[in-house]
C-alpha positions as CSV (number, residue, x, y, z in Angstrom):
1,M,-46.4,34.3,-11.2
2,R,-49.3,33.6,-13.6
3,A,-53.0,34.2,-13.4
4,P,-54.7,31.0,-12.3
5,W,-56.9,29.1,-14.7
6,P,-60.1,29.6,-12.6
7,L,-59.8,33.4,-13.1
8,H,-59.4,32.9,-16.9
9,L,-62.4,30.6,-16.9
10,A,-64.6,33.0,-14.9
11,A,-63.6,36.0,-17.0
12,V,-64.2,34.3,-20.4
13,V,-67.5,32.7,-19.2
14,T,-68.8,36.0,-17.8
15,W,-67.9,37.8,-21.0
16,A,-69.5,35.2,-23.2
17,V,-72.7,35.1,-21.2
18,V,-73.0,38.9,-21.3
19,A,-72.0,39.2,-24.9
20,V,-74.3,36.5,-26.3
21,P,-77.3,38.8,-26.6
22,I,-75.3,41.3,-28.7
23,V,-74.3,38.4,-31.1
24,V,-77.9,37.3,-31.3
25,L,-79.1,40.8,-32.1
26,L,-76.5,41.2,-34.8
27,A,-77.6,37.8,-36.3
28,V,-81.3,38.7,-36.7
29,S,-82.4,40.0,-40.0
30,E,-84.5,42.8,-38.6
31,P,-82.8,46.2,-38.0
32,V,-81.3,46.4,-34.5
33,A,-83.4,48.6,-32.3
34,D,-80.6,49.6,-29.9
35,P,-78.8,52.7,-31.3
36,F,-75.8,51.9,-29.0
37,W,-75.2,48.5,-30.4
38,P,-72.1,49.4,-32.4
39,L,-70.6,51.1,-29.3
40,R,-71.5,48.2,-27.1
41,G,-70.0,45.7,-29.6
42,A,-66.7,47.7,-29.6
43,L,-66.7,47.9,-25.8
44,F,-67.2,44.1,-25.5
45,V,-64.3,43.5,-27.9
46,A,-62.1,46.0,-26.0
47,W,-62.9,44.3,-22.7
48,I,-61.9,40.8,-23.7
49,L,-58.7,42.1,-25.5
50,A,-57.7,44.2,-22.6
51,Y,-58.2,41.2,-20.3
52,A,-56.0,39.0,-22.4
53,A,-53.3,41.6,-22.6
54,A,-53.4,42.3,-18.8
55,T,-53.2,38.7,-17.7
56,R,-51.1,37.1,-20.3
57,G,-47.8,35.5,-19.3
58,D,-45.8,36.1,-16.1
59,L,-47.2,38.8,-13.9
60,R,-45.8,41.2,-11.4
61,R,-47.6,43.9,-9.5
62,D,-47.8,47.6,-10.6
63,E,-46.3,46.9,-14.1
64,P,-47.4,50.0,-16.0
65,R,-48.4,48.3,-19.2
66,R,-50.6,45.8,-17.5
67,V,-52.2,48.4,-15.2
68,A,-53.1,50.4,-18.3
69,F,-54.9,47.4,-19.8
70,L,-56.7,46.8,-16.6
71,V,-57.9,50.4,-16.6
72,V,-59.1,50.0,-20.2
73,Q,-60.9,46.9,-19.2
74,A,-62.6,48.6,-16.3
75,A,-63.6,51.6,-18.5
76,S,-65.0,49.2,-21.1
77,A,-67.1,47.5,-18.5
78,L,-68.4,50.8,-17.2
79,G,-69.1,52.0,-20.8
80,V,-71.2,48.9,-21.4
81,V,-73.2,49.5,-18.3
82,W,-73.7,53.2,-19.3
83,T,-75.2,52.1,-22.6
84,A,-77.7,49.7,-20.8
85,P,-77.8,50.5,-17.0
86,R,-80.7,48.1,-16.3
87,T,-79.1,45.0,-17.9
88,D,-76.9,42.2,-16.5
89,D,-73.9,43.7,-18.2
90,V,-72.6,44.9,-14.9
91,A,-71.2,41.4,-14.3
92,L,-68.2,42.4,-16.4
93,I,-67.1,44.5,-13.4
94,F,-66.5,41.5,-11.1
95,P,-63.6,39.9,-13.0
96,V,-61.8,43.3,-12.9
97,A,-61.9,43.3,-9.1
98,A,-60.3,39.8,-9.0
99,E,-57.6,40.7,-11.5
100,A,-56.7,43.8,-9.6
101,M,-55.3,41.7,-6.8
102,F,-52.9,40.1,-9.2
103,L,-51.9,43.3,-11.0
104,L,-51.9,45.9,-8.2
105,R,-50.8,46.0,-4.6
106,P,-53.7,45.4,-2.3
107,R,-54.2,49.1,-1.4
108,R,-54.2,50.2,-5.0
109,A,-56.6,47.3,-5.9
110,V,-59.0,48.5,-3.3
111,L,-58.7,52.1,-4.6
112,L,-59.4,50.9,-8.2
113,V,-62.6,49.0,-7.0
114,A,-63.7,52.1,-5.0
115,A,-63.3,54.4,-8.1
116,Q,-65.0,51.8,-10.3
117,T,-67.9,51.6,-7.8
118,A,-68.2,55.4,-7.6
119,V,-68.5,55.7,-11.4
120,L,-71.0,52.9,-11.4
121,G,-73.1,54.6,-8.7
122,A,-73.1,57.8,-10.8
123,I,-74.3,55.9,-13.9
124,Y,-77.1,54.3,-11.9
125,A,-78.1,57.6,-10.4
126,T,-78.8,59.0,-13.8
127,A,-81.0,56.1,-14.9
128,M,-82.8,55.0,-11.7
129,E,-84.5,56.4,-8.7
130,P,-82.1,57.3,-5.9
131,I,-83.1,54.3,-3.7
132,Q,-82.9,51.9,-6.6
133,A,-79.5,53.3,-7.6
134,A,-78.2,53.0,-4.1
135,I,-79.4,49.4,-3.7
136,A,-78.0,48.4,-7.1
137,T,-74.6,50.0,-6.3
138,V,-74.4,48.2,-2.9
139,C,-75.2,44.9,-4.5
140,V,-72.5,45.4,-7.1
141,L,-70.1,46.4,-4.4
142,G,-70.7,43.2,-2.6
143,G,-69.8,41.3,-5.8
144,E,-66.7,43.3,-6.2
145,I,-65.7,42.6,-2.6
146,F,-66.2,38.9,-3.3
147,G,-63.9,39.3,-6.4
148,L,-61.3,41.0,-4.3
149,G,-61.4,38.3,-1.7
150,A,-61.2,35.5,-4.3
151,G,-58.2,37.2,-5.9
152,H,-56.6,37.7,-2.5
153,L,-57.0,34.0,-1.7
154,A,-55.6,33.0,-5.0
155,M,-52.6,35.2,-4.5
156,S,-52.1,33.9,-1.0
157,E,-52.2,30.3,-2.4
158,V,-49.6,31.2,-5.1
159,H,-47.3,32.8,-2.5
160,A,-47.7,29.9,-0.1
161,R,-46.8,27.5,-2.9
162,Q,-43.7,29.5,-3.9
163,D,-42.6,29.8,-0.2
164,L,-43.0,26.1,0.2
165,A,-40.9,25.4,-2.8
166,R,-38.3,27.9,-1.7
167,V,-38.1,26.4,1.9
168,H,-38.0,22.9,0.5
169,A,-35.1,23.8,-1.8
170,Q,-33.2,25.5,1.0
171,L,-33.9,22.5,3.3
172,Q,-32.5,20.1,0.8
173,A,-29.4,22.2,0.3
174,T,-28.8,22.7,4.0
175,Q,-29.3,19.0,4.6
176,G,-26.6,18.2,2.0
177,L,-24.2,20.7,3.4
178,L,-24.9,19.4,7.0
179,A,-24.3,15.8,5.9
180,Q,-20.9,16.8,4.5
181,S,-20.0,18.6,7.7
182,V,-21.2,15.6,9.8
183,R,-19.1,13.2,7.7
184,E,-16.0,15.4,8.2
185,A,-16.6,15.7,12.0
186,E,-17.0,11.9,12.2
187,R,-13.8,11.4,10.2
188,V,-11.9,13.6,12.6
189,R,-13.4,11.8,15.6
190,I,-12.4,8.4,14.2
191,T,-8.9,9.6,13.5
192,R,-8.5,10.9,17.0
193,D,-9.8,7.6,18.6
194,V,-7.5,5.5,16.4
195,H,-4.5,7.6,17.3
196,D,-5.3,7.7,21.1
197,T,-6.2,4.1,21.6
198,L,-4.7,1.8,18.9
199,G,-1.6,3.9,18.5
200,H,-1.1,4.0,22.3
201,H,-1.4,0.2,22.7
202,L,0.9,-0.5,19.7
203,T,3.5,1.8,21.1
204,A,3.3,0.0,24.5
205,L,3.5,-3.4,22.7
206,S,6.5,-2.3,20.7
207,V,8.3,-1.1,23.9
208,N,7.6,-4.4,25.7
209,L,8.8,-6.5,22.7
210,E,12.0,-4.4,22.5
211,V,12.7,-5.2,26.2
212,A,11.9,-8.9,25.5
213,T,14.5,-9.0,22.8
214,H,17.2,-8.3,25.4
215,L,15.9,-10.9,27.8
216,S,15.3,-13.8,25.5
217,E,17.9,-16.2,23.8
218,G,18.0,-18.6,20.9
219,K,14.9,-19.3,18.8
220,A,12.7,-17.4,21.2
221,A,14.8,-14.3,20.7
222,E,14.3,-14.6,16.9
223,H,10.6,-14.8,17.2
224,V,10.5,-11.9,19.6
225,A,12.6,-9.8,17.2
226,Q,10.2,-10.6,14.4
227,A,7.2,-9.7,16.5
228,H,8.9,-6.4,17.5
229,A,9.6,-5.6,13.8
230,L,6.0,-6.4,13.0
231,A,4.7,-4.2,15.8
232,K,6.8,-1.3,14.6
233,R,5.6,-1.7,11.0
234,L,2.0,-1.9,12.2
235,L,2.5,1.3,14.3
236,A,3.9,3.1,11.3
237,D,1.0,1.9,9.2
238,V,-1.4,3.3,11.8
239,R,0.4,6.6,11.8
240,D,0.2,6.8,8.0
241,V,-3.6,6.1,8.1
242,V,-4.1,8.7,10.8
243,G,-2.1,11.2,8.9
244,A,-4.2,10.6,5.7
245,L,-7.4,10.9,7.6
246,R,-6.3,14.1,9.3
247,E,-5.9,15.8,5.9
248,E,-8.7,18.4,5.5
249,R,-11.4,17.5,3.0
250,A,-13.1,20.4,1.2
251,L,-16.9,20.8,1.4
252,D,-18.7,20.9,-2.0
253,L,-20.4,24.3,-1.4
254,G,-21.2,24.6,-5.1
255,R,-23.4,21.6,-5.1
256,A,-25.3,22.9,-2.1
257,L,-25.9,26.3,-3.7
258,T,-27.0,24.7,-7.0
259,T,-29.5,22.5,-5.1
260,M,-30.9,25.5,-3.3
261,V,-31.5,27.7,-6.4
262,A,-32.8,24.8,-8.6
263,G,-35.9,24.5,-6.4
264,I,-36.9,28.1,-6.6
265,P,-39.8,28.5,-9.1
266,Q,-39.8,32.3,-9.3
267,P,-37.8,34.4,-10.1
268,A,-35.4,32.6,-12.5
269,I,-32.1,32.4,-10.8
270,H,-28.9,32.5,-12.8
271,L,-26.1,31.2,-10.6
272,T,-22.4,31.4,-11.7
273,L,-19.9,29.4,-9.7
274,P,-16.2,28.6,-10.0
275,P,-15.5,24.9,-10.7
276,G,-16.6,22.9,-7.6
277,L,-16.2,25.7,-5.2
278,P,-14.5,23.5,-2.6
279,I,-14.1,25.1,0.9
280,A,-12.3,23.3,3.6
281,D,-13.6,25.4,6.5
282,A,-17.1,24.3,7.4
283,A,-17.9,27.6,9.2
284,L,-16.8,29.6,6.2
285,A,-18.9,27.4,3.9
286,H,-21.9,27.9,6.1
287,T,-21.4,31.7,6.1
288,V,-21.3,31.8,2.3
289,F,-24.3,29.5,2.0
290,R,-26.4,31.7,4.4
291,C,-25.4,34.8,2.5
292,V,-26.7,33.4,-0.8
293,Q,-29.8,32.0,1.0
294,E,-30.7,35.5,2.4
295,I,-30.2,37.1,-1.0
296,V,-32.6,34.6,-2.6
297,T,-35.2,35.0,0.2
298,N,-35.2,38.8,0.0
299,T,-35.6,38.7,-3.8
300,V,-38.5,36.3,-3.6
301,R,-40.3,38.2,-0.9
302,H,-39.8,41.8,-1.8
303,A,-38.2,42.4,-5.2
304,H,-41.1,41.4,-7.5
305,A,-38.3,40.4,-10.0
306,R,-38.4,38.0,-12.9
307,N,-34.6,37.3,-12.8
308,L,-31.9,37.1,-10.2
309,W,-28.2,36.9,-11.1
310,I,-25.8,35.5,-8.5
311,D,-22.1,35.4,-9.1
312,V,-19.8,33.6,-6.6
313,R,-16.1,33.9,-7.5
314,H,-12.7,33.9,-6.0
315,A,-10.9,37.3,-5.7
316,P,-7.4,38.1,-4.5
317,G,-7.4,37.1,-0.9
318,G,-11.0,36.2,-0.6
319,L,-14.4,35.3,-1.9
320,V,-16.9,37.6,-3.5
321,V,-20.7,37.1,-3.8
322,E,-22.4,39.6,-6.2
323,A,-26.2,39.6,-6.8
324,R,-28.6,41.7,-8.8
325,D,-32.2,41.5,-9.8
326,D,-34.5,43.2,-12.3
327,G,-37.2,44.0,-9.7
328,R,-38.9,47.3,-8.9
329,G,-36.1,48.5,-6.5
330,A,-36.6,51.3,-4.1
331,S,-35.3,54.9,-3.6
332,G,-34.6,54.3,0.0
333,Y,-34.8,51.2,2.1
334,A,-34.2,50.2,5.7
335,P,-32.2,46.9,6.2
336,G,-34.4,44.3,7.8
337,H,-33.3,41.5,10.1
338,G,-32.1,39.4,7.3
339,L,-29.6,41.9,5.8
340,T,-28.6,43.1,9.2
341,G,-27.8,39.5,10.3
342,M,-26.0,38.9,7.0
343,G,-23.8,41.9,7.6
344,E,-23.0,40.9,11.1
345,R,-22.1,37.4,10.0
346,L,-19.7,38.7,7.4
347,R,-18.1,41.2,9.6
348,E,-17.4,38.6,12.3
349,R,-15.2,36.9,9.7
350,G,-13.6,40.1,8.5
351,G,-15.9,40.6,5.5
352,S,-18.2,43.3,4.3
353,L,-21.6,43.9,2.8
354,V,-22.7,46.6,0.3
355,V,-26.4,47.0,-0.8
356,A,-27.6,49.4,-3.5
357,S,-31.1,50.0,-4.9
358,H,-32.7,52.4,-7.4
359,P,-36.4,52.6,-8.4
360,G,-37.0,50.4,-11.4
361,R,-33.5,49.0,-11.4
362,G,-33.7,46.4,-8.8
363,F,-31.4,45.6,-5.9
364,E,-27.6,45.0,-6.0
365,V,-25.7,43.1,-3.3
366,R,-22.0,42.6,-2.9
367,A,-20.6,40.5,-0.1
368,T,-16.8,40.0,0.4
369,L,-15.3,37.4,2.6
370,P,-11.6,36.9,3.2
371,L,-10.3,33.3,2.9
372,P,-7.8,32.2,5.5
373,E,-4.7,30.3,4.4
374,G,-5.7,26.8,3.4
375,A,-9.4,27.5,3.3
376,R,-9.7,26.3,-0.3
């Protein structure tokens, strides 16, 4: 997740508009009348540098380094206001509120804005009449709320776009796996129909021609014998074709998994698969696919991770799916419907599920699934 360009544009324009008077004052030849101008200049520089450091590159919430820069930025804005309470420098506070929605969880973002507003109110109270200070503080609070709302809408749009990409990728992968399953089911149906209809009629024809060979004489008997031999050969060919069609064809599960993870924009997914990963049992392939799909969905929604590593490999007597991420983790977690359903699906086929998590060390998932004889 990256900060959207409108936020960058709004922050830079706000900073430039507020900082222009300082630049103009420093450019005049007369001595600067404001005794705070060196401090103001330093605070302006600190604000823009802290903004750049806080919003540069990929973002994830509650990252300590970025939160520290956000606090520095808010303190710089409040310091500028303290040096000149009656100026428009208070506009520097508004981008901070919008940034907070990207760098903090919503509750913490609101607390930051509340603390920022309280400090601002105290600054105004020392420089204005009580009524004026209250009005000015309420007006600024309205702007901060607008900034929070704009940041929330931008975050919602980013999450909606990521969810759409994830669902689209999963739909494509599911469609491919379903198409393979449908082709296999249709092949089995055609095989059964050929055996039950054409094979039956050829058998009846062969029996009748064999009877005819005993009842016919001369040239007719020769032609009947040739027809009988041809019918037997054709019946053998049909049986060979039916036998070939009945051979199980493995589903290319690896291609379905690769298609699914390729369409996920965030986090970066590192998928390791054995060559081809062919699985003949469609139900087994579906179970493995849903297991990986649930791991990806949980990571995207809850982990706040930059990377997800998934390793699918064959083990003695079964298949193992191991996954880990570099997200925030948790000291204790309650399995949701997704993990509960995954565990139930695995246990129905004799498998197991183990999930581990530690604060700051992400989640780890290990799913094992026995492979029946001939499943691969």
